[in-house]
Structures are given as C-alpha cells and as structure tokens.
N, C-alpha and C positions, 0 to 999 in steps of 0.2 A: 504493500500500500504506500502511496506517495505521501510524504509529509506535507504540511501546509506550505512550507517554503517551496518545495519542488512543484506543487500545484501551480505556483506562479509562472512556471516555465512556459505556459501556453502563450504568455504575452510577448515572447520574443519571436522574431522572424529571422532565422539565421540564413535563409536563402538570400536575404538582402544584405547589401554592403554599402558603406558610407563613402564620403568624398575620397577620391583617388589619392594614394600616397604622394603623388607628385605635387599636390597642393601644399602651400606653406604650412608647416606645423604650427607656427606662431599664430595662425588664424584662429586656432581652437585651443591653444595652450599645449602644455606638455602631456605626453602619454604617461599614465600612472598604472603600474602593475597591480592588478586586482586578483589574479589567480595564476598559480604555477603548479600544475599537476599533470603527471603522466606525460611529460614532454609538451604539454600545451600551455603556452603563456598567453594570458588574456590581459588586455589593457583597456583603459577608458580615458576619455577626456571630455570636458564640459563644452557644450556648444553655446557660444555667446548668445545671450538673449533668450535662452530656452532652458527648461529643466531637463531636457533630454540629453543623454550622453551619446557620444560616438564610441563604438567598441572595435577593437582589433584583436584578433587571435592569430598566433604564429605557432606553427608546428611542423615537424618533419614526419612523414608517414613512410612506412616500409612498402612502397609500391612505385613502379616506374611511372614516369610522368604521363606516358600514353595510356596507361591503365586508369590513372586518375581522371584523365580527360574523357575517356569512354564511359566511365561510371557516371560522371556528372552530366553527360549529354543524354542519359537515359531519363527523360522527363517523368514518365509515370512512376519510376522507382523512387522519386523524391519522397513519397509517402513512407518509404521504408527507413529513411534516416533522419528526416526532419520531424522533430517532436510536434505532435498535434496536427500534422498535415494528414488529412483524410482523402485528398484528391489533388493530383497534379497532372495536367494534360497539355499537349501541344496545341497551340492555336494557329500560328502561322509560321512558315519556315522558308527563309530565303536560301540558306545553305546550312551546313552542319555547325557553323560558327555564328549564325545570325538568325534568331528565331524569337518567338514570343510564346509565353506560357500562361496558364491559369493555375492559381494555387488557392486551395481552400483550407482553412484552419478550423478544426472542430474543437471549440473551447468549452471548458467545463461550465456547468450551470453555476451561477445565474447569468453569466456573460454571453453575449450574442456572438455567434461565429463571425470570423473575419475572412475576407478574400482579397485577392489582388491579381492584376494582370501585369506581367513583367516582360520587358524587352531585354534580350540578352545579346551582347556583342562580344565576341572573342577575337583578339588581335594578337599577332606574334611580335614581340619586342626582341628582335634578333640581336640588337646591340647588347642587351643585358641577358640574353639567353633565357627568356621567360615567355609565358603566355599570360595575357591579362584579359579577364572577363569582367565587363561592366554590366550592371543590372540597374534597371530604372523603371519607374511607373510608365505605363503606356495605355492608351485607350484603344480598345479593340471593339469594332462595331458588332462583331458576332458574339461578344461576351458582355452584355449590359449588366448594370447593377440590379440586384434582386432584393426583395424584402427579407429574404432568409439570412442575408449576410450584411455586415458593414464593410464597405469597400475602403481599404486603407488608402488614405489620400496622398501619402508621400513616402517614398522609399528610394534610397540611393545606396549604391554599394559597389564593391569590387572584390574579385578573387585575383590573386597573383600566384602563379605556379612556377617554381624554380627547380631546375635540375640540381640535385645534390650529388648523387651517383646514379649509375644505371638502374639501381634497384631502390633508390630513395628519392623522394620529392618533397620540397619545401612548399608549404601553403600559407599564404597570408590572406586573411579575410578581414575586411573592414566594412562597417555598415552603420546605418542610422535609419530608423523607421518610425513613422507616426502611426500608431495603432488606431487612432480616432476613438470616438466614444468616451465614456466616463471611466478612464483608466488612469489612476494617479501616476505621475512621472516616476516617483521613487519606486513604485511597484514594478513598472515596466523595466526600469534600469536594473533592478536586482535580478529579475527573471532573465533578462537578456544575458547577463554575465554567466549564469549557470547553464543557459541553453546552448551557448557557444561550446561549452565543454561536452555536453551530451551529443551535440551534432558531430563534433570531431571524432568522438569515440565510436559513434555509429558508422561514420564514413570509413574509419579504419577497418571495420569488419566488411563493409561493402567492397572495398578494394581487393579483398581476398577471393571474391567470387570468380569461379572459372569462366563464367559468361563474359566478364569484362577482360579477363586475361586473354581469352581467345580473340575477342574483338580488337584488342590492342595490337595483335600481331599483324593486322591489316590496316592499322591506323596511319593516316598521313603524318600524324605527330611523331611516330616512330622514325620515319624517314628523315624528318627535319632534325631530330635529335642525333641520329647516327651521322648525318652529314656534318654537323657541327663538331662532334667528337673526333671525327677523322682528321680535322684540321687543328693541329697543335697551336698555331699562332692565333687562330680564332678563339680557342678556349681561353688563352691567356688574355686576349682583348676583352672577353666577356667578364672574366674574373676581376680585371682592373676596373671595368665600367661599373661593376657592382660596388667596389670599394669606394669609388668616387661619389657614390650617392650619399655617403655619410661621413667620409673622411675629407677634411679640408686642408690637410698638409700635402701639398703637391710634391714636395721633396720626398716624403715617405712613400708615396705612390710610385714615384719614379724609381726609387730604390728597389721596391718590390718588383716593378716591371723589368728592371735590369737583370733580375735573377732568371737565368735561362730555365730553371727547373720549377718556377713558381706554380705552373699548372699541376705538376706532380706533388708539390708540397701541399697545395690547398685541396687536392682531391684524394690525398692519402688518408689512411686510418678511417676507412669507410665514410669519407666525406666529412669528418668531424670539424675541420676548420671551415669548410663551406657552410656547414650547419650553424656554426657560431656566427658567421657573417649574416645568415638569414635572420637569426634571432636579434640582430642589430636593428631590426625594423621597429623595435619597441621604444622604450624610454631611453634617456641619455645613459643611464646605467647599463642598459642592454648594449648600447653602442660601445661603451668602454669595455664591456666584457668581450665583445667581438674583436676589438683591437688587441686585447690581451691574447686572445686565441690566435690571431694572426702573428703576433710577435713570438709566441711560443713556437708555432710551426716554423717560422723563419729562422729563429735562433737554433732550434733543434736540428734543422737541415744543415746549418753551418757548423754543427759539431759542438755547440756549447753545452756545458754540463748543467745539471738541474739547479745547482746552487746559483750559478750566474743568471739563469733564466728567471728564477724566483726573485732575485734581486732586481732585475730589470722590470718585472711585472709589478713590483711594489711601488715603482716610481710614478706617482700620479701626475706629476708635471709632464713627464714624457707622454703618458697616455692622453692627457688633455691637449698637449701640443699637436699630437697626431689628429685628434678629433676636431679641434676648433681651428687649427692652424697656428704657426709660430707667432709669438708676440714680438713687437719691435724691441730690439736690443737684447733679445733672449736667444739662447742657443737653439738651433734647429733640432728636430728629432734625430736626424742623421748624426749630428755632432754628439748628442747625448749618448746614442747607441755606440758610436765609435769610442767614446770614453770608457764605457762599460767593457767593451770587447778588448781594449788595450789593457785594462786592469786585469781582466781574466787571463790574458796572454802572459802577463808578467807573473801572475800567481802560478800559472801552470808551468812556467820555466824554472821556478825555484825548487 
C-alpha cells in the first residue's frame, strides 16, 4: 500500500521536461541537490515569479544509447513506466524523431484526471555526441478537451542522451509542468521530486526488455554511434566540447586536448570519468566533482601516485580556477599543476 506521501506522486509528469540546459542558469538560480539515490541525482531550482520549481534528474543506465532510444519511441508503452499514466497513444507522426502524442493520467480520488497533448522533436547534436529530445504542449484538432479530464495548460521539457560507453548511456531530464486545477504548489513540487526517481527506476527495467534490444540492432542510432566511435579524432573533439560546457579555463582544456590519449583516459574504467562529467550537469558542487574526476584520470594516466593525486584534488583554488577561469594576477591551473608535479618528481628522486 502506498503511503500518503507516495500518493502525491500522481501530481508529477515526468514525461515532460523544462527549459533546455542551454538557457542561462542564472535565469532561474542555482540547481540544488534534492535527492541522490541508486545513481540518480535529482535537482531543483525556483522559477522566478512562481511557486513552481524546475527539476532535473541525471543518471547513467546500463543500456546502449540505441536501446534507450527505441524504448522511449514506443509511445503506448509509456503507461508501463510513467506513474499514473493509464493511456499513451500516437496522434501524428512526421518521422521517427518528430511526432505528437496523447497522455492520460489516472489520478486518485478526489482529484480529477489530467491529460495533455505533446509535441516531440529529437535532434542529433553531433558536436557534443548526444541526442536531444524537446517536448512541449501542442494543440491537436483530433484530440479536443473533454469533460472527463483537465487539460494541462503548460509543459516544457527536454531529454538529453549521452554516450558513456557502448553499453552505458547518460540521461539528463529537465522539466517544468503546470498541472492546472486546485493543486497546491508545494504538493506538486514534493510529488515531482519523488516521481522522477520512480520513473528512472522503471525505465531501467524497460531497457532490459528483449523487444527493444532487438529493435536497437536495426536502429539508425546504432549506425550514427558506430561511425563516431570509429573516428578517434572525432571522439576527442566531442569529449572536449562537453568539457567546454562547464569549464571556463581554456588553458586547462587545451592541456587536456594536447594529450594524445585523452579519449582512452576518459573512456577507460567502464566510462567512469565520462560518467563524472555527465553528473556535472547539476549544481556547482557537481561540476567541481566532475573536474576532480577529470584531474584524477589525467594524473593517473601520467603515472602519478595516489598521494600526489589526493593532494592535488584537495586544492580548491585549483578546482575553482578550472571551473570559473583564472583570476587576474593569479597562477593558471597549468602552473599550479606543474608545481605539484615538480614537487612529486623531487620527492620520488630522493
């Protein structure tokens, strides 16, 4: 039996996602970590002039990116992983990446059921090696508002799918939804936070289904992925492009780019470093954690011992210099790293 808090989950709509990550973070304030469980990190931030929060969830799933894509394109199956969804059907389809759907939510008494019509557009961002799916409200003549449901008036959102390894995929979901009707903001916000977690856990099980694994073998997404991986220079360019999204120290990025084995470094250990970079999509603390992961991989590849690595990672000035960029009259991250490496070399020679 669901507890009273879990009953609130019907208020969330995880199929929807908020303003794209490319929009300035300062427009809404900083992301705050609200949940970290089973590899799923959930964040929220206040929307100015509203009691509604935007939410973001970041996770890595054990499934190839083409399997993830085929699973989420199965519109009727949405009812199997989206809490309280009792119907999902295709309305119009231009092609496999551009279509519209109808979603119905069967809410517990005494609340009235909600529904919505969604436009879905998926594009490939080959510069960053990812697929981006935008979702938004759309009016469909063949699906008018009925008395049995309250039509949700506003919904915006986005999925981002990133390659981690051939068998692992990073997913970032960001969303904001107006449920309409007499639903307190605080109740909707609490429910949404927990619903994100349930949705991700359900999807992890969906990705294991043989149906989607077989469909993925013929997916155009597989060909795109394999073409990219076959080009070592392209892989390096993608990794550096991802770093530039949150690292403002151009000198540090240039140092990373100069390493001929950077693609091997960042894709080794089952994609652990690439996973750390993905989790940098959250708060400033998550970005700092990502930078430390990159530093650890880089220093390990250069043969530095654990003592030196731990000393470097404790240097918050270095981490902040990499994240925000060097301050005037202050040493660059490269100079700081060079100092540590020289000291380590001296100690090793004694």
